[in-house]
C-alpha positions in Angstrom: -9.9 -44.7 10.0 -8.6 -42.0 12.4 -7.8 -38.6 10.8 -4.1 -37.6 10.9 -3.2 -35.3 13.8 -0.7 -33.4 11.8 1.0 -33.2 8.4 4.1 -31.5 7.0 4.4 -29.1 4.2 7.8 -28.5 2.5 8.4 -24.7 2.4 11.8 -23.8 1.0 14.4 -25.5 3.1 12.0 -26.2 6.0 9.2 -28.7 6.7 6.3 -26.8 8.4 4.0 -28.8 10.7 0.3 -28.4 10.0 -2.0 -29.6 12.8 -5.6 -30.7 12.0 -4.7 -30.9 8.3 -8.2 -32.2 7.3 -10.1 -29.3 8.9 -12.4 -27.8 6.3 -11.6 -24.2 5.7 -13.7 -23.6 2.7 -16.8 -25.7 2.2 -17.5 -27.1 -1.3 -19.5 -24.9 -3.7 -21.2 -25.7 -6.9 -17.9 -24.9 -8.7 -15.2 -25.9 -6.3 -14.5 -28.8 -3.9 -13.9 -28.2 -0.2 -10.6 -26.8 0.9 -8.8 -28.1 3.9 -6.2 -26.5 6.2 -3.5 -28.6 4.6 -4.5 -27.5 1.1 -4.2 -23.8 2.2 -0.7 -24.4 3.5 0.3 -26.2 0.3 -1.2 -23.5 -1.8 1.0 -20.8 -0.2 4.0 -23.0 -0.6 3.2 -23.6 -4.2 2.9 -19.9 -5.1 5.9 -19.1 -2.9 7.9 -17.0 -5.3 5.0 -14.7 -6.1 3.8 -14.5 -2.6 7.2 -13.7 -1.2 7.6 -11.0 -3.9 4.6 -9.4 -2.3 5.6 -9.9 1.4 9.4 -10.1 1.7 10.8 -7.7 4.3 7.4 -6.0 4.8 5.6 -5.6 8.1 2.5 -7.9 7.6 -0.8 -8.2 9.4 -2.7 -11.5 9.2 -6.3 -12.0 8.5 -7.0 -15.2 10.5 -10.0 -17.5 10.0 -9.0 -20.5 12.3 -12.5 -21.9 12.2 -12.7 -21.6 8.4 -14.9 -19.6 6.1 -18.1 -21.0 7.5 -21.7 -19.7 7.5 -22.3 -17.2 10.3 -18.6 -16.5 11.0 -17.7 -12.8 10.7 -14.5 -10.8 10.8 -14.0 -8.8 14.0 -14.3 -5.0 13.6 -12.2 -4.1 16.6 -14.9 -2.9 18.8 -14.1 -3.2 22.6 -15.4 -6.4 24.1 -16.3 -7.8 20.7 -16.2 -11.6 20.3 -15.4 -13.1 16.8 -14.0 -16.2 15.3 -12.1 -14.4 12.6 -9.8 -11.4 13.3 -6.8 -9.3 12.3 -3.5 -10.2 13.9 -1.2 -7.1 14.0 1.4 -8.5 16.4 3.5 -11.6 16.3 1.4 -14.5 17.5 2.4 -16.5 20.5 4.3 -19.7 19.7 5.9 -18.3 16.6 8.9 -20.4 15.3 12.4 -19.0 15.8 12.9 -18.4 12.1 10.0 -15.9 12.0 11.4 -12.4 12.1 9.6 -9.2 13.1 9.9 -5.4 12.7 8.5 -2.6 14.8 5.9 -0.3 13.3 4.2 2.8 14.7 0.4 3.1 14.3 -1.4 6.5 13.7 -2.2 6.6 17.5 1.6 6.6 18.3 1.5 3.1 19.7 4.0 0.6 18.4 4.0 -3.1 17.8 6.2 -5.9 16.5 4.6 -7.2 13.3 5.6 -10.3 11.3 8.2 -9.6 8.7 8.3 -12.5 6.2 11.8 -13.3 5.0 11.1 -16.9 3.7 8.2 -18.9 2.4 8.1 -21.0 5.6 6.7 -17.9 7.4 3.4 -17.6 5.4 3.0 -21.4 5.4 3.3 -21.4 9.2 0.8 -18.5 9.2 -1.6 -20.9 7.4 -1.2 -23.3 10.2 -2.5 -20.4 12.4 -5.6 -20.0 10.2 -4.3 -17.1 8.2 -5.8 -16.8 4.7 -5.1 -13.2 3.7 -1.8 -11.3 4.2 -1.9 -7.5 4.6 1.6 -6.1 4.0 2.5 -2.5 4.6 3.8 -0.6 1.6 7.3 -0.3 3.2 10.4 -2.5 3.8 11.9 -3.3 7.1 15.0 -1.0 6.5 12.7 2.1 6.5 9.2 1.6 7.8 8.3 5.2 7.5 8.9 5.7 3.8 6.7 3.7 1.4 8.2 2.0 -1.7 4.9 1.5 -3.5 1.8 3.4 -4.4 -1.5 1.4 -4.2 -4.5 2.4 -6.3 -7.6 0.6 -5.0 -10.5 0.6 -7.4 -13.5 -0.2 -5.2 -16.9 -0.8 -6.9 -19.8 0.9 -5.1 -23.4 -0.4 -5.0 -24.8 -0.5 -8.5 -21.4 -1.2 -10.1 -19.3 -4.3 -10.3 -16.0 -5.9 -11.4 -16.4 -5.1 -15.1 -16.8 -1.4 -14.2 -13.5 -1.6 -12.2 -11.8 -3.3 -15.1 -12.9 -0.5 -17.5 -11.6 2.2 -15.1 -8.3 0.2 -14.7 -7.8 0.6 -18.4 -8.2 4.4 -18.1 -5.8 4.3 -15.1 -3.2 2.5 -17.2 -3.4 5.1 -19.9 -2.9 7.9 -17.3 0.0 6.1 -15.7 1.7 5.7 -19.1 1.2 9.4 -19.8 2.9 10.2 -16.5 5.9 7.9 -17.3 4.8 5.3 -14.7 4.4 1.5 -14.9 1.6 -0.1 -13.0 1.0 -3.7 -12.1 -2.5 -4.9 -11.9 -4.3 -7.7 -10.0 -7.8 -8.7 -9.0 -8.7 -8.0 -5.4 -10.1 -11.5 -5.1 -13.5 -10.0 -4.7 -15.2 -7.3 -6.9 -12.3 -4.7 -7.1 -9.1 -4.2 -8.9 -5.7 -3.1 -7.4 -2.9 -1.3 -9.2 0.6 -1.1 -7.7 3.4 1.2 -8.7 6.9 0.7 -7.2 8.2 4.1 -6.1 11.5 5.4 -4.7 11.3 5.3 -0.9 11.9 9.1 -0.6 8.4 10.2 0.5 6.3 9.9 3.7 2.9 8.3 3.9 1.1 11.7 3.6 2.9 12.4 0.3 1.9 9.0 -1.2 -1.7 9.6 -0.1 -1.6 13.0 -1.8 -0.3 11.3 -4.9 -3.2 8.9 -4.8 -5.7 11.7 -4.4 -4.1 13.6 -7.4 -4.3 10.4 -9.5 -7.9 9.8 -8.5 -9.1 13.3 -9.2 -7.5 13.1 -12.7 -9.4 9.8 -13.3 -12.6 11.6 -12.3 -12.0 14.0 -15.1 -11.5 11.3 -17.6 -14.3 8.9 -16.6 -17.6 10.0 -15.1 -17.9 6.6 -13.5 -15.1 7.4 -11.0 -15.2 9.2 -7.7 -12.9 10.2 -4.9 -15.8 11.2 -2.6 -15.0 9.9 0.9 -18.6 10.0 2.1 -20.6 7.1 0.8 -23.7 9.2 0.3 -21.8 11.2 -2.3 -20.3 8.4 -4.3 -23.3 7.2 -6.3 -22.9 4.3 -8.7 -19.3 4.8 -9.4 -15.9 3.3 -8.8 -14.3 4.7 -5.7 -10.6 5.4 -5.8 -9.8 4.6 -2.1 -6.9 7.0 -1.6 -6.8 6.3 2.1 -5.4 2.8 1.5 -2.1 4.7 1.2 -2.2 5.8 4.9 0.0 4.5 7.6 -1.4 1.1 8.9 -3.8 0.8 6.0 -3.2 -2.3 3.9 -4.6 -4.2 1.0 -4.8 -8.0 0.5 -1.5 -9.0 -1.0 -0.9 -10.7 -4.4 -1.6 -14.4 -4.0 -3.6 -14.0 -0.8 -6.7 -16.1 -0.4 -9.9 -14.2 0.3 -12.5 -15.3 2.9 -15.2 -15.9 0.3 -16.8 -19.2 -0.8 -14.8 -20.9 -3.5 -11.4 -19.7 -2.1 -10.7 -16.9 -4.6 -7.2 -15.5 -4.9 -6.0 -11.9 -5.3 -4.4 -12.7 -8.7 -1.7 -10.7 -10.6 -2.4 -10.3 -14.3 -1.2 -8.7 -17.4 -3.2 -5.7 -18.5 -4.2 -7.5 -21.6 -5.4 -10.5 -19.6 -7.4 -8.4 -17.2 -9.4 -6.7 -20.0 -10.9 -10.1 -20.9 -11.8 -11.2 -17.3 -15.5 -11.2 -16.4 -15.6 -13.4 -13.3 -12.7 -13.1 -10.9 -13.9 -16.1 -9.0 -12.4 -18.3 -11.7 -9.0 -17.4 -10.2 -8.9 -19.5 -7.0 -6.9 -21.9 -5.0 -7.4 -24.6 -7.6 -6.6 -22.7 -10.7 -4.0 -20.1 -9.8 -1.0 -22.4 -9.2 -1.1 -23.7 -12.8 -0.8 -20.1 -14.1 2.7 -19.8 -12.6 4.0 -22.5 -14.8 4.1 -19.8 -17.5 5.6 -17.3 -15.2 4.4 -14.6 -12.8 2.9 -11.5 -14.4 4.5 -9.5 -11.7 8.0 -11.0 -12.0 9.5 -7.7 -13.0 7.7 -5.4 -10.5 10.9 -4.8 -8.5 13.1 -4.0 -11.6 12.4 -0.3 -11.5 11.2 2.3 -8.9 9.6 5.5 -10.0 9.4 9.1 -8.8 6.2 10.4 -7.2 6.9 13.9 -8.5 4.5 13.7 -11.5 1.6 12.7 -9.2 2.5 15.2 -6.6 2.5 17.9 -9.3 -1.0 16.8 -10.3 -2.1 17.2 -6.7 -0.7 20.7 -6.5 -2.2 21.7 -9.9 -5.6 20.6 -8.6 -5.3 23.0 -5.7 -3.8 20.6 -3.1 -7.2 20.3 -1.5 -7.1 17.8 1.4 -9.7 15.0 1.8 -10.9 13.2 4.9 -8.9 10.6 6.8 -10.4 7.5 8.4 -12.3 8.1 11.7 -9.6 6.4 13.8 -7.0 8.8 12.7 -6.1 12.0 14.7 -7.4 15.2 13.1 -5.0 16.0 10.3 -3.9 19.5 9.0 -6.3 20.9 6.4 -8.7 18.0 6.7 -12.4 18.8 6.0 -14.9 18.4 8.8 -15.6 14.8 9.8 -19.3 15.0 9.4 -21.6 13.6 6.7 -22.3 16.4 4.2 -26.0 15.9 4.7 -25.7 16.5 8.4 -23.2 19.4 8.2 -24.2 22.8 9.5 -21.7 25.3 8.1 -21.6 27.7 11.1 -20.5 24.8 13.4 -17.1 24.5 11.7 -14.2 26.8 11.2 -12.2 27.2 7.9 -9.7 24.5 9.1 -12.4 21.9 9.6 -12.5 22.1 13.4 -15.8 22.0 15.2 -16.7 25.3 17.0 -18.0 24.5 20.4 -21.1 26.4 21.3 
């Protein structure tokens, strides 16, 4: 029997066409059946309310795996001339439907681009038709793309640590947030890490939100010796890294209800704090198991009910001395930034007090 050339997925008020619906995107594992392209599109439609809560009105980059999560396929790193079967899409793809809206964003380089701005569930379902598995929304809304409305705390396990360590640190982070009068919403990353989101008033610029994340991370370091904010990997040790740079302009995290390109089709899954504390294997939360969770409601259903001030975190940053930390290497040199050289390779007399290299 011939395989169907296309199928349709009902997404809100629209029927979205999915070509090659039987294409295998995730091969079967010992614990999960294979996942087809049609199943990915149906998954996004099925978790639509939660997914749109994460994406609505936000500039969104796509992580596209059109050939599937197959052995040997790697994600492009952006190097000139590089060829890859999986890649990030930061501009609206060709052939986008007329209901897909966009918004202009400015990258750290000063260049601009029109990025997808989801306004209805048919948009991410169409993106699945284009091979998108993971959505990377900016922490801003379309009405002001320069002022974030959320703080993102990325707890990233380093070699020698794992998910259970990130869960422990998340518990410490929750206590700190509560002391500061803030409410955080937690999710698995879909891999080894844990993400905490705090909705904030859109009154501050990206650099302020980044400083708030640094202040928060440094306070966590005081409370748990298994935490680090060290930018250089050689200094992190076997600790959980608080990746403050995820709050920079054009730095994004996999959204809630995104699939991750890992065998078994794991999902970045919103949870209650109490639920997270008992999770030992985040892979149990995948394309097959997550939709049933929503029958009892989305743990993040109230995330937009209240926005908080950044002032308590910015005050922490100032109390700690307002010491700047490194930006990613593709960023222009920023005011007060330390030298962009590994500590083990740094020769003090080659750098001035502002972190600029002294040319000999």
